[in-house]
N, C-alpha and C positions, 0 to 999 in steps of 0.2 A: 288801243287808244292810250294817248298820253296826256298826263297833266303836268302844270308848271308846279314845282316845290316852291312853296312859300318862304321866301328868305326871312325868317321870324327874328334875325340878327340885325337887322338894319338899324333900329334904335338902340342896340346895345352901345352903353356908353363908350366912347373911345373908339368904336368900330369904324374903320375906314378900309376894308379887307381890298388888296390889291387886285383879287381875282374877282368877287362878287359884289362888292358894293356899287350900286348903281349910280353913286355921285363922285367917285373918285376918278377925277379928270385924267390921271395918268394910268389909270387900271385897264382890266379887261371888261369889267361890267359884265360878266357872264351871268346867265340865267341857267337853270337846271331843271330837267323834265323827267318825269318817272314814266317808264312803260310798264305799266302793270301787267300786261300780257307777258313779257319776257322778263320781267324782275330787275331790268336794267335802268340805269339813270343816265342820261346823255345832256350832250350841250353841243353847240355848234359855233365856230368863229371863223373870222378871215384876219389873221393877225396884221398888223399894220407895220410899216417901215421901222418904227422907231423900237421895235423889239427885237432888233438887229442882233446877230452873232457875227459870224463871217458874212463878208458880202452876199447878199441876197438869200440869207437862210435865218429863219427864226433861231433866236438864242435857245439853247438846250435848257437853260433854267426856266423860261416861259412854258415850254412844254412839260417841265417837272411840275411846275406851279399849277398848270390846267388839271394835271393828272391828281396832285393831292388835292386839290378843291373838290374836283369830280368825285374822288373817292370818298372825301369828307360827306358830301351831300348824299351820296348812296348810302354811306353806313347811317347818316342820320335819318335818313328817308325810312331805311327799313328797320333801324333798331330804336330810333327816337330818343338818343341820348347823345351827350356832348363826347366826343372821342378826341385824343390828342395823337398826332402822328408820332409813331415811335420807329417806324422803318419804312423805306421805300426801296424797292428791289425794282430798278428801271433799266430797259435795254432800250437805246436808240436803234432804230432799224434803217430809217431812210431820212435824208434831210427834209425840212419842210421850207417852203419858200413862201415869201410875203404875197400877200393879195391872193392867197391859196386857201379855198375854203377846207377846214378840218371838222371832222366830228369825233368827239371824243365819247366813249362808252364805258360804263363799270357795272359790276355786280358784285354783291356780297357772295364770298366763297366759303366763308368759315367763321363761326362763333364759336368760341371757346372761353368761359368764364367771362372774364372782363377785358378779352381780345376779340377783335374783328378784322379779318382780312378781306381786302377787296381787289378783285383783279380789274384792270382799268387798261384801256388802249385809246390811241389817237390814230385815226385814218385820214389821210391827206387825199388831195386831189386823185382820181384815178383807181380809187379804193384800196390804195396800198397802206399798210400799217406804218406809221412813222415810229410809235413808240409802244412798249408794252410794260406793265408794271405789276406788280403786286404791292399794296399798300397795308401796313399793319396800324391798327389804331388801339388805344388803351382807353378803356371807359373808366376814367378816374371817379373816386369820390368826392364828396363835397369840399373835405378838408383840403385834398391835392388841388382840386380846381381853384378853391379860394387861395392858395399859396401861388397857382400859376397867374391868376387873373386878377387877383385882389378881392378881399372879402366882400366888398359892397357891389361887386358888378354884377353876378348872376342872382338877382332879387326879382320878385314878382313873377312875371309871366315865364321867365328863363328857369325857374326852380325845377319845374317838372322835367327839364331835360339833363337833370344831374342823375348820374347812377348813384343810388344809396346802397 
C-alpha cells in the first residue's frame, strides 16, 4: 500500500521549488509517494518537450533534478529532518524520450550520524533503467540551516524538522 507524502513546505516563505511546488508553472509539479511495504518512495512523470536536451531526449539535468528531489523526499519521509544535498553520484544508462512515462524510485541505504545516503533510479518505458544514483545528504543543525536559508525562514511548524 502506498501513501502520498505531504509537501509540508508548500507555504514555506519564498518556496517555488522547480520540482515539487504545485504552482510553479515552469516546473515538474511532482508528488511523491511512500510504499511502506518496500520502504521505497516513488514518483511518476511524463516529461514535456520543453525539458529538451538533444532533439527528442529529456535533458540530463531534468533527470538529475528528479533524482535529487526524490532522494530528498525519501530521506525526509524516513528520517523526518531537513537535509541538504552534499553529493550526487549519478550514472546515465539510457536516453529518455519525451512523452515517455517514467517512474523514479528511491530508498535510504545508510544513515551514519548526520549523513544519510539514498539510492535512486529512474526507469523509462519498457522497464529499462535510464539513470541510477546514490545521493548523500547532510542533516545540518539550526545554526547551519539559518545560515543557508535565513534566520527567519524555518519558524513555527518547520522547527520540528531541524536536526539538533
